[in-house]
Structure formats: structure tokens, C-alpha cells
C-alpha positions in Angstrom: 5.1 85.1 -15.6 3.6 83.1 -12.7 -0.1 83.3 -12.0 -1.7 83.7 -8.6 -3.4 80.8 -7.0 -7.2 81.2 -6.7 -8.4 77.6 -6.8 -7.5 74.9 -4.2 -5.7 71.8 -5.0 -8.1 69.1 -3.6 -5.3 66.5 -3.6 -3.4 68.3 -1.0 -6.2 67.6 1.5 -5.6 63.9 1.1 -4.3 62.6 4.6 -1.0 61.3 3.2 -0.3 64.8 1.6 -1.4 66.6 4.8 0.9 64.3 6.7 3.9 65.1 4.5 3.1 68.8 4.8 3.0 68.6 8.6 6.1 66.7 8.8 7.9 69.4 6.6 6.7 72.2 8.8 7.8 70.5 12.1 10.9 69.0 10.5 12.0 72.4 9.2 11.8 74.0 12.7 13.6 71.0 14.3 16.4 71.0 11.7 17.2 74.7 12.2 17.6 74.6 16.0 20.9 72.6 15.9 22.5 75.5 13.9 21.7 77.8 16.7 22.6 75.5 19.4 26.1 74.6 18.0 27.0 78.3 17.7 25.7 78.9 21.3 27.5 75.8 22.8 30.9 76.8 21.1 30.5 80.6 21.7 32.0 81.0 18.3 31.2 81.4 14.6 34.3 79.9 13.4 33.8 78.1 10.2 30.4 79.8 9.6 30.2 82.3 6.8 28.3 85.4 7.7 28.1 86.3 4.0 26.3 82.9 3.4 23.7 83.6 6.3 23.1 87.0 4.7 22.6 85.6 1.3 20.4 82.9 2.8 18.3 85.4 4.6 17.8 87.3 1.4 17.0 84.1 -0.6 14.4 83.0 2.0 12.9 86.4 2.2 12.4 86.6 -1.5 10.9 83.1 -1.6 8.4 83.9 1.3 7.4 87.1 -0.3 7.0 85.2 -3.7 4.7 82.7 -2.1 2.9 85.3 -0.1 2.0 87.4 -3.2 1.0 84.3 -5.3 -1.1 82.6 -2.6 -2.8 85.9 -1.3 -6.1 85.1 -3.1 -6.2 81.7 -1.4 -5.5 83.3 2.1 -8.3 85.8 1.6 -10.6 82.9 0.8 -9.8 80.9 4.0 -12.9 82.0 5.9 -15.1 80.0 3.5 -13.1 76.7 3.2 -10.9 76.7 6.2 -9.6 73.2 6.1 -9.0 73.0 2.4 -7.3 76.4 2.8 -4.9 75.2 5.5 -4.0 72.1 3.6 -3.1 74.2 0.5 -1.0 76.6 2.7 1.3 73.9 4.3 3.9 74.6 1.7 3.7 78.2 2.6 3.9 77.6 6.3 7.0 75.4 5.7 8.7 78.3 4.0 7.6 80.8 6.6 9.0 78.7 9.4 12.3 78.2 7.6 12.5 82.0 7.0 11.7 83.2 10.5 13.7 80.6 12.3 16.8 80.9 10.2 16.8 84.6 10.1 18.2 85.2 13.6 21.3 83.1 12.8 23.0 86.3 11.5 22.5 88.0 14.9 24.9 85.6 16.4 27.6 86.9 14.1 27.3 90.1 15.7 28.1 88.5 19.1 30.5 85.9 18.4 32.5 86.9 15.2 36.0 88.0 15.8 36.0 91.0 13.6 33.8 93.6 11.8 31.2 93.6 14.6 30.1 97.1 13.9 29.4 96.0 10.2 27.5 93.0 11.3 25.3 95.0 13.6 24.4 97.5 10.8 23.8 94.6 8.5 21.5 93.0 11.0 19.5 96.1 11.6 19.1 96.6 7.9 17.9 93.0 7.5 15.2 93.4 10.3 14.1 96.7 8.8 13.8 95.3 5.3 11.8 92.3 6.7 9.4 94.3 8.7 8.7 97.1 6.3 8.9 94.9 3.1 6.3 92.3 4.5 4.0 95.0 5.7 4.1 96.7 2.3 3.5 93.6 0.4 0.5 92.6 2.5 -0.9 96.1 2.2 -0.4 96.1 -1.6 -1.8 92.6 -2.0 -4.9 93.5 0.0 -5.6 96.6 -2.2 -5.0 95.0 -5.5 -6.5 91.6 -6.7 -3.3 90.1 -8.1 -2.7 92.7 -10.7 -0.2 92.3 -13.5 2.4 94.3 -11.5 2.0 92.0 -8.5 2.5 88.9 -10.6 5.6 90.5 -12.2 7.1 91.4 -8.7 6.3 87.8 -7.4 7.9 86.2 -10.3 10.9 88.3 -10.1 11.3 87.6 -6.4 11.1 83.9 -7.2 13.9 84.1 -9.7 16.0 86.3 -7.5 15.6 83.6 -4.7 16.8 81.0 -7.1 19.8 83.0 -8.2 20.7 83.8 -4.5 20.2 80.1 -3.6 22.6 79.3 -6.4 25.4 81.5 -5.0 24.6 81.8 -1.2 26.7 78.7 -0.3 29.9 79.9 -2.2 31.2 82.1 0.8 30.5 79.1 3.0 32.4 76.9 0.6 35.3 79.3 0.6 35.3 79.4 4.5 35.1 75.6 4.8 38.1 75.3 2.3 40.1 78.0 4.5 39.2 76.3 7.9 39.5 72.8 6.3 36.7 71.4 8.3 33.1 72.0 9.6 34.0 74.2 12.5 30.7 75.6 14.0 28.7 74.3 11.0 26.0 71.9 12.1 25.9 68.6 10.3 22.5 67.9 11.7 21.2 71.2 10.4 22.6 70.7 6.8 21.6 67.1 6.8 18.0 67.6 7.9 17.6 70.7 5.7 18.9 68.8 2.7 16.6 65.8 3.4 13.7 68.1 4.1 14.4 70.0 0.9 14.1 67.0 -1.2 10.8 66.0 0.5 9.5 69.5 0.1 10.3 69.5 -3.6 8.2 66.4 -4.0 5.3 68.0 -1.9 5.5 71.2 -3.9 5.5 69.5 -7.3 3.1 66.5 -6.7 0.8 67.8 -4.0 0.8 71.5 -3.6 1.2 72.3 -7.4 3.4 75.4 -6.7 4.5 77.8 -9.4 7.9 77.3 -11.3 9.8 80.1 -9.5 8.9 78.6 -6.1 10.0 75.1 -7.1 13.2 76.3 -8.9 14.3 78.1 -5.8 14.0 75.1 -3.5 15.7 72.8 -6.0 18.7 75.1 -6.3 19.0 75.4 -2.6 19.0 71.7 -2.1 21.8 71.2 -4.5 24.0 73.9 -2.7 23.3 72.4 0.8 24.5 69.0 -0.5 27.8 70.6 -1.8 28.6 72.1 1.6 27.7 69.0 3.5 30.0 66.8 1.3 32.8 69.3 1.5 32.8 69.6 5.4 32.4 65.8 5.7 35.4 65.3 3.5 37.7 67.6 5.5 36.5 66.2 9.0 37.0 62.6 7.8 40.4 63.4 6.4 41.5 65.1 9.7 40.0 62.1 11.8 41.9 59.8 9.6 45.1 61.7 10.0 44.9 61.8 13.8 44.2 58.0 13.8 47.3 57.3 11.6 49.5 59.6 13.8 48.2 57.5 16.8 49.0 54.3 15.2 52.5 55.4 14.3 53.1 56.7 17.8 52.0 53.4 19.3 54.1 51.5 17.1 57.2 53.5 18.0 56.5 52.7 21.6 
């Protein structure tokens, strides 16, 4: 079972580590925006799996709650050592940005999906309610209990659930990409930057921030699944482009 983090990792306050942490926070925000923009510009969710977005929201929520519970003692001590505290919370800020900016992607499914919009609206409202009530409840529980055994058990369980969800969340997207045989409204920029940021984030969490196993495991599994989707979409798009090019060459030769 993971332990809560009371002491600060002084190595995280090194300028190089702080720079990596800030790049991760800003890079995460920048990488998610193209996913929204591509759906907006197309006015369609074709090729995007709502089930994958739903599972991703659940995985990110569990991971954010995991870090929130384990880092709560550090957060409460921020008043005395503000700078060192902020440096140790950079990994948490990155997860928080990733969670809150990705979360609204599911809302676009309620607007642009061709069917089951009523189901998508109910699922969206359920996600929002869970996010608000769950976060409030965990903050209240953490503030009233100084990292009790039950809190550590829940935090560890959330971390493992997040890792499990990260392992299966891209399966619906893989099935959708196999069906569409291309990227559709899937953003290469989003997946590419998220994959690169995930690898950098793993390094930061392991070497600098010294995060717990459940936190690191979830990130590692998520990186691997992002790579699978990226390679699959690129394969189909490249094959389609080569096919069109070959047809063009054959047509010109007939002329």
C-alpha cells in the first residue's frame, strides 16, 4: 500500500527539475487543445470513440484523486515552505491540467455524434456530478483525517484502477480506427504530444518527484496505449495516401 508524502524531495527544487515540471504542465495544456480544435473544425466526432473518452476521463479522475490523497499532507504544509512545496506539486499540477482540460472532450460527443445523443448527455451529466461530488468528498475526508489507513487504501486502489483503465481505455478507439480505417477526427498533434509528454512525465515522476508506484504505473500504461493508437492511425492514413497516389499515377499513365 502506498504511503502519503509528508517530506519534500529537495531535488525537485533544482532549476533543471523545475524547468521540466513547468514544461510538462504547459505542454500538457497545449497538447490537449488540438483534440478540441479538430472536432470543432470538422463539426464531427467521426473516428473518435466516445467510450475511449469516457474511460480516459475515469482513468484521469482516479489518478488525480490518487495524487490528491497521497499529497494532501504536503499541500497542507505549503504555508511554511511555499517554493519547495510548489516544486513538489508540479507533477500533481500536470495531472490536474491533463484531467480538467481533457474532461470536456466528452461533451462534444453530445453535440456532434450521429446517434445515442440522449445517452451521451446522461453520461456527461453523470461524469460532471461524480467529478464535483467525489473531489469535494475526498478533500473533506483528507482534511479531517491525517492520512489514515483507509485513506491510503483508497488512494492505492484508485491508482491501480487508473492503471487498469489506462490499459483498456484505448481498446474502443482501436476498434473505431480499425472500422473507419483512418484517423478521422483523431488529432495526431494531440496523441503525439501526449505520448512525448507522457515519456517525459515518467522520467520526472521517477527521477525527480519520486512519486508512488501506483501513480507511475498508471502513467506508464497510458503512454503505451497512446503509442498503439498513434501507430494504427498513421498506418491506415499512410496506406490510404499511397493508394490515392498510385491511382493518380495509373490514371496519368493511361492518358
